[in-house]
C-alpha angles and dihedrals in degrees: 000000000000120000093221110120121224120246114261122235093244090053091048093051091047091053091047092052090048092052091048091051091051091048091049090051091051091050091051091050091049092050090050091051091050092050091049092049090049093051091048091050093048094048091049100044102032109040121169112274123244105245095180112107145071129295095275092053092049092049090051090049091052091052092050092048091049092051092049089047091054092049095048093044090051093053090044090054091050092049091050092052089048091052091052093049091046091052091052091048091049091052091050092049092048090052090049091051091050091050092050096045095041129208114279111218114218117246106255121207123222111242121191111216132167122231091253092052091047092051091047090052092049100041099033135242095294095064112073110191126167114203117194108177095185097053097088097039120112120231110235124186115226115234111216112211118207109227118207112219111236123210111251124217114234091211090060091051091054091050091052091052093053093092090052090053090053090050092056091046091053090048091055091047090050091050090049090051092052091049091052092053114110121244121237112269123231092246090053090048093050091047091054092047092052090048092052091048093051091049091049091048090050091051091050091051091050091049091050091049090050091049091050091049092049091048092050091049091050093048094049090048099046104029102062118168112252121240113254095194121104139059128304095272092055091050090050090052092050090049091053092049092049092049092050091049090047091054091049095049093044091052091051090048091052092051092047091049090054090048090052090053092050091047092051090053091049092049090050092050091048092049090052090050092050091050091049093050096043097041128215114281114214112225119242106256121212125218110248122191109219132167122232091254093052091048093052090047091052092049100041099032135243093290094066110070109192125170113203113194110176093189096055096089096041119112119239111233121190114224115229111224113208116212109225117211116247115253115253116251108262126228114248091213091060090051091053091050091052091053093051093091091053090052091052091051092057092045091053092054 
């Protein structure tokens, strides 16, 4: 046995609390950095406007603020739609991960409890209830009837099984009908695939058109041109309102852009997790017989014409055929004399 001591529960809880404190400190530092970066961005991109000037300068400032407001509101709308789509994709990926991992049911133990103990556990220790389920039951004597076995006719049994025979016959006929059905041809399959793809492309185009129409309606409703009529004080007030609205929309756009970045990272992590859980299936490769010229053409392209003749540099060697002399015709008497010893061996046995 090893002399290493196990970690105590108090030590384990102390380490967990220490890790949580360090993580909380890191999160606070990250939030402070994000707030500082946001303030620096807002001070750089949305400075206070210069309201000193005549009527023409104020009108020009109002036009510039309105153009910037349209641009920022447009990008804010796009970022908001991206956040919604990313949230839907994250939910789908989380459901896919749960389906792949599966839910592990805890191992339940069988506990034998009486009705009184169960009621006491449900109602508490103050309520004392005794539950005897057999107290109000009547005792009934069972009457055993003696059945006399009757002789069965085998012809009646055959008649009863006639419907079952028909059922099996119809099953065989159904199986024969399914076997005779024609399989879908490759041309029909490709036609159905192309039809599905065209329908899906049509739906995507309709969805894009609906999104564009909704965006245009939103922009026309929220980005109204300011009125340039009035005195200098009224123009200064409109410039201040436009600048305040510009700051608000730019801040919302910045927050939505940061949310989009976080959602993209989360989607990437979930996709990696799904691939790890599902595994990569290797495609079934087919053996293809190709010549050396066809292989080089496939690798180098059709422009490079290379002929690869492996037998071009081989030397031609002439084979010398030796003429073997024909065997002389043997004498049959000599053959009989050679087999004489074999004949004696069989006679001895």
